[in-house]
One Martini backbone bead per residue (centre of mass of N, CA, C, O) as a GRO file, in nm:
protein
  102
    1MET     BB    1   0.094   0.038   0.025
    2SER     BB    2   0.056   0.365  -0.072
    3SER     BB    3   0.189   0.689   0.014
    4ASP     BB    4   0.182   1.047  -0.010
    5LEU     BB    5   0.330   1.073   0.244
    6THR     BB    6   0.589   1.258   0.387
    7PRO     BB    7   0.814   1.367   0.609
    8GLY     BB    8   0.797   1.659   0.497
    9ASP     BB    9   0.495   1.700   0.543
   10LEU     BB   10   0.500   1.668   0.849
   11ALA     BB   11   0.703   1.893   0.906
   12GLU     BB   12   0.526   2.117   0.784
   13TRP     BB   13   0.277   2.078   0.967
   14VAL     BB   14   0.429   2.144   1.228
   15SER     BB   15   0.592   2.411   1.151
   16SER     BB   16   0.321   2.575   1.077
   17GLY     BB   17   0.105   2.490   1.332
   18TRP     BB   18  -0.132   2.291   1.274
   19ALA     BB   19  -0.090   2.078   1.492
   20ILE     BB   20  -0.135   2.272   1.730
   21ASP     BB   21  -0.418   2.362   1.658
   22VAL     BB   22  -0.545   2.083   1.684
   23ILE     BB   23  -0.466   2.032   1.980
   24LEU     BB   24  -0.610   2.279   2.096
   25ALA     BB   25  -0.890   2.189   2.007
   26LEU     BB   26  -0.885   1.929   2.179
   27VAL     BB   27  -0.869   2.073   2.452
   28VAL     BB   28  -1.138   2.217   2.426
   29LEU     BB   29  -1.306   1.958   2.389
   30GLU     BB   30  -1.232   1.837   2.661
   31ALA     BB   31  -1.357   2.056   2.835
   32LEU     BB   32  -1.644   2.027   2.720
   33ALA     BB   33  -1.677   1.727   2.794
   34LEU     BB   34  -1.644   1.762   3.101
   35ILE     BB   35  -1.880   1.950   3.137
   36GLY     BB   36  -2.099   1.766   3.013
   37LEU     BB   37  -2.058   1.520   3.195
   38ARG     BB   38  -2.116   1.668   3.461
   39ARG     BB   39  -2.395   1.798   3.391
   40PHE     BB   40  -2.554   1.534   3.257
   41ALA     BB   41  -2.416   1.279   3.445
   42GLY     BB   42  -2.249   1.340   3.716
   43ARG     BB   43  -1.957   1.299   3.600
   44GLY     BB   44  -1.653   1.346   3.680
   45PRO     BB   45  -1.466   1.605   3.689
   46MET     BB   46  -1.418   1.898   3.787
   47LEU     BB   47  -1.304   2.173   3.633
   48VAL     BB   48  -1.130   2.276   3.870
   49GLN     BB   49  -0.946   2.015   3.860
   50SER     BB   50  -0.861   2.044   3.537
   51LEU     BB   51  -0.776   2.334   3.457
   52PRO     BB   52  -0.470   2.356   3.522
   53ASN     BB   53  -0.386   2.133   3.325
   54LEU     BB   54  -0.507   2.253   3.067
   55LEU     BB   55  -0.360   2.529   3.083
   56SER     BB   56  -0.075   2.428   3.077
   57GLY     BB   57  -0.086   2.287   2.802
   58ALA     BB   58  -0.190   2.528   2.636
   59ALA     BB   59   0.047   2.722   2.698
   60LEU     BB   60   0.264   2.544   2.569
   61LEU     BB   61   0.138   2.541   2.285
   62VAL     BB   62   0.144   2.847   2.242
   63ALA     BB   63   0.447   2.881   2.274
   64LEU     BB   64   0.519   2.702   2.033
   65ARG     BB   65   0.361   2.859   1.821
   66LEU     BB   66   0.516   3.126   1.860
   67ALA     BB   67   0.800   3.017   1.800
   68LEU     BB   68   0.738   2.912   1.512
   69GLY     BB   69   0.630   3.215   1.431
   70GLN     BB   70   0.833   3.431   1.538
   71ALA     BB   71   0.770   3.570   1.784
   72TRP     BB   72   0.793   3.743   2.039
   73TRP     BB   73   0.960   3.634   2.314
   74GLY     BB   74   0.765   3.745   2.538
   75TRP     BB   75   0.518   3.570   2.470
   76THR     BB   76   0.651   3.303   2.528
   77ALA     BB   77   0.729   3.364   2.823
   78ILE     BB   78   0.441   3.410   2.926
   79CYS     BB   79   0.335   3.126   2.859
   80LEU     BB   80   0.541   2.976   3.036
   81ALA     BB   81   0.456   3.111   3.302
   82LEU     BB   82   0.161   3.015   3.294
   83ALA     BB   83   0.226   2.714   3.290
   84PHE     BB   84   0.371   2.711   3.562
   85ALA     BB   85   0.140   2.819   3.737
   86ALA     BB   86  -0.062   2.594   3.664
   87HIS     BB   87   0.114   2.364   3.763
   88LEU     BB   88   0.127   2.453   4.059
   89LEU     BB   89  -0.178   2.440   4.108
   90ASP     BB   90  -0.200   2.140   4.051
   91LEU     BB   91  -0.012   2.043   4.275
   92VAL     BB   92  -0.161   2.167   4.514
   93ALA     BB   93  -0.433   2.016   4.461
   94ARG     BB   94  -0.288   1.716   4.483
   95TRP     BB   95  -0.181   1.754   4.750
   96PRO     BB   96  -0.163   1.617   5.038
   97ARG     BB   97  -0.325   1.642   5.332
   98ARG     BB   98  -0.280   1.709   5.657
   99ARG     BB   99  -0.387   1.556   5.942
  100LEU     BB  100  -0.522   1.623   6.239
  101SER     BB  101  -0.509   1.507   6.544
  102PRO     BB  102  -0.730   1.481   6.825
   0.00000   0.00000   0.00000
């Protein structure tokens, strides 16, 4: 079976930013699916629990998109800082709390 896709085509798709755009759209769809699952089925994590993780990943993707597009370095740095802050929020939310003994 022959394929018309070449490694060069894939490299162009990634370096043009299209791959990142598709992944960002999937992150948005994931957030919407989590909201819908929680709202209509009463199952799944609350968005507040998932939001820091989703924001961290999205900010990293936007930083990569900006870097590939040769945007001003400051925008990339801001996105990386936002990703780090969201990651820290996610860690704090997941960190086990110590219980005080009675």
